[in-house]
N, C-alpha and C positions, 0 to 999 in steps of 0.2 A: 553336815559340817558343823563343828562346834567352834564358836568364835568368842574370845574373851576381850573385852575392852577395859583396859586398866585406866580409870579416870574418865568421868563423864562430864567434863567441862565444855568449853566451846567446841573444840575439835572433836573430842570423844562423843559429846552429845549429838553433834551434827551427824557424824558417821553412824552412830547407833540408831538414830531416828530412821534412817533409810535402811539399815540392815534389818530392822524389825519388820520390814516389808517382805523379806526373803523367807525361805523355808529353813534357814539356818537356826541353830540353837544359840542365842545370844545371851552372854552373861556380862555383868559389870562389877568391877571392884570400885566401890565408892565408900566414903566414910562421913561421919558426923552429920551436919545439917543437910548435906547433899543426899546422903543415904535416906534420911528421914523424909525429905521432900519427894524423892523419886518413889519411895515406898507408898506414900500417901496420895500423891498427885500424878505420878507417871512422868515420862520424858516428854517435854513440850518444846517444839522447835518453831520459831518464827523466821521464815525465809521467803525471799522473792521467788525462789525455785519452787518451794512447796511448804505449806504449813502442816506440821505433823504432830500427833499426840499419841502416845502409847502407854497404856497402864499394864499392870501385872507383869512387871519386869523381873528378870532373874537377877537379884542383887546379892552381892557378897561384900563383907567388910574386909575379908582377906581370902587368899587362895587356900583351898583345903589341900592337905598333903595327899598326893596321889591323883589329883585332878588331871584330866587329859583334855587337850584342845588341839585343833588343827591350825588356827590362826590366833595370835595374840597381838592386839593393837595397843601400844603403849602411848598414852597422850599426856602424861604428867610432865611437869617442868623438868629442865635438865638437872637441877639440883636434887631432885627426888629420884632420878633415873637409877642410880647405883643400887639403892635399897630395893626398888621394884624389880630390877633385873636379878638381883641375888635371890629374892623371894621366888621368882619364876623358876630359876635354875634349881633351887632347893626343893620345890614342891611339885612342879608339873612333871608328869611322866610321859614317856613315849616321844614320838616325833612331832614337832610343832614348828611353826614359822613365826618369828617375832617381827612385827612391823613397827619400828620406832619412829614416831611422828615428831621427834624433837628437832629443834633447829641445830645447824652446825653438823659436825662429823663425829662428835664425841660418842654418841650412842652406838653408831655403826662400828667405830673402831674398838669400842669396849666389847661388843658382841663378837667381833672378828677375832680378837685376842683370846677370848674365852672358848668359843665354839669352832673357830676356824673360818676362813673366808667363804668356803663352799657351803657353810651352814648359816651364813649371815645374809640378811636381806635389808635393803635400804628403802627409805620412804621419804617423800617430800610432800608437805601439805601447803597448798596455795589457797588460803582462805582467811577471812577475817570474821571470827566468831567469838562470842563471850557469853558468860552467864550474867544476866542482869540481877538487880536487887530482889526480884521476885522468883529467882531460880529458873528463869526461862532462858533457853538457848537462843540468842539473837545473832542471826547471820547478817553481816553487813555487806551490801552490794550483791553481785551475782556470781562472782568468782568463787568456785568451790571445786578445785581439781586436785587430785592426789595421784602421785606417781610412785610406783613400787617396782622393785626388781631385785635380782640377785647381785650381791656384792662381790661374789666370786665368779667361777666359771660354771657352776652347777645350775642346771635349769630346774624349774619347779612347775610341774603340770598342775599341782594343787593350787598354787598362787595364780596361775593363768586362768584356771577354772573359776576361782573366787572372783577375779576381776570381771570376767565375762558375765557372771550371774548378777553381781551388784550393779553393773551398768544397765542391766535390764530393768532395774528398779530406780533408775534416774540418779544413781550415785556414781560419780565420775572418778573411779579408781582405775588408773591406767597402768598396764604392765609396760615397763620400759627396759629395753635391752641394756642400755648404758646408764644405769641409775646413778653411778658415781658422778657423771658429768652434771646431772640435774641437781644432785645434792650440793656439789661444790659451786655450781652457778648461783644457787640461792645463798649459800654461805658467804660468797664474795660480797654480795649486796648487804645481807642481813648483819654481818659483823660490823660493817661500816655504818649502816643505818642505825642500829641499836646503840653503837658506841658514840658516834658523833652527835646524834640528837640528844642523848643523855648528857654527854660531856658539855655541850654548848647550851643545853636547855632551849633548843630551837626546833622549829618545824623544818621539813625538807625544803620548803619554798624559801624560808629565811636563809638556810644554808647555801642553797644554789644561787641565791641573789647576792651572795658575798663571795667574791673571787677567792679570797684566802681560805674560807671554810670549804668552798667547793673543791679547791685543790687538795685540801686535807682529806676530804671525803674520798676523792679519787686515789690519793696515796694509800688510804686504808684498804680500798678495794684491790689496788695493785699488790699490796703485801700479801693478801690472802690468795690472789691469783698466782703469785710467784710460789707460794707454798703448795698450791694445787699441782704445779708442775713437778715438784719433788715427790708427789704421790702418783705420778704417771697418768694424770687425768688429761685426756685430749678433748678439746672443745671444737665443735663444728663451726662456731662463730666466736668472735672476740667478746668475752663476757663484759668487759669494761664498756665497750661501745654499746653493747646490748642494754646494759643497765642505764647508761646515760640517756639513751633514746627513750627508755621506759620512764625514767624519772621526769622527763619533760611533760609526760602525760598524766603524772600523778597529781592529785589535789595538793595545792601548796600548803594547806593546813595539816597535812599528814605528819604524824610523828610516831615514834616507836612505842610498843607496849612496855619496853624496859624503862623508857623515860617516865611513863605513868607509874610504874612500880617504884621508881626512884622518888617521885613526888610523894607517893603514899607511904614511903619508908618500908616498902616490902623487900623481901629477899630478891636479889638480882641474879640473872643468868650470866653476868659479866665474866666470871672465871671460866665458864664453859664456852664463851664466844671469843672475845679478844684475848682473854687469859689463855685459852687453849692454843690460839694462834702463836702467842709468845712462846709457850712451852714447846710446841712442835717446831717452830722456826729455829729455836736454839739447838734442838736436836739435829735439824737438817743443815745447820750452819748458814742461815740466811738472816738478813736484817728485817726488823719490823718495828721501827721507831715510832710510827704513828699509833699502833696498837698499844705500845708501852705507855705512850702519853695518855691514851684513852683510859687505861686501867688506873694509872697514877692519879689523874685528875678526878675521876669519878670516886675513887676510894678516899681521897682527901677532901 
């Protein structure tokens, strides 16, 4: 099986470190200083699950025209997704499965509109990992679970086989029948978490200790939940209650990566998170005043 990982940052680097333990042929698209480091030093992971190091990687700076792959895992930021997806569609030949590890629903919806729902697969990454100043993948905590599945009604034995094999190597990529539920469940929290923490410049603990901000956080989650209903998503449990229970157990000092990007004046995923909720809500004829406030205040 041939697997391409597009981007070898925190998520891509973590997944790649474990995939290197399989018999699969693993390739990476990386550029600039990340390419040079991986070429010279290999892929290095520091994790409480397992510390791993792999040299002699198959590195690419771009996909070659006519390349073939069975699985393509995209781990770039949302604002880079369109260019990466277009490159894949233009250059990769044959049948392949794209697993988009981006936040929100933008990537899956883009793929679905281009390839059709039966050729679209969803993915959810539950992990905190980043590249440190020494180009080492640092995995924070012990949570590292990935969910994948068909976005339409078509089953994929290739994807199920892939999941079975990587789990044998201690990589928790789990095939899920109702992947849409998992994607939207995360999106409900993440859209509020990224938006409210960045807008207020506060931690989750500071937000939930302030009744007004806590209510605003819940309003943001409810708006995304209401949007999910328009997409026909059925939840086995109330996602708002689920996240409020989960937030109680989170470290009070936690804040979003988008807030850190905001402080460092980096490009934000705002337009693909709260921004996409506003756009989709307008098309579906529902209100989303909280997400409009988030976008307006952060941009100004």
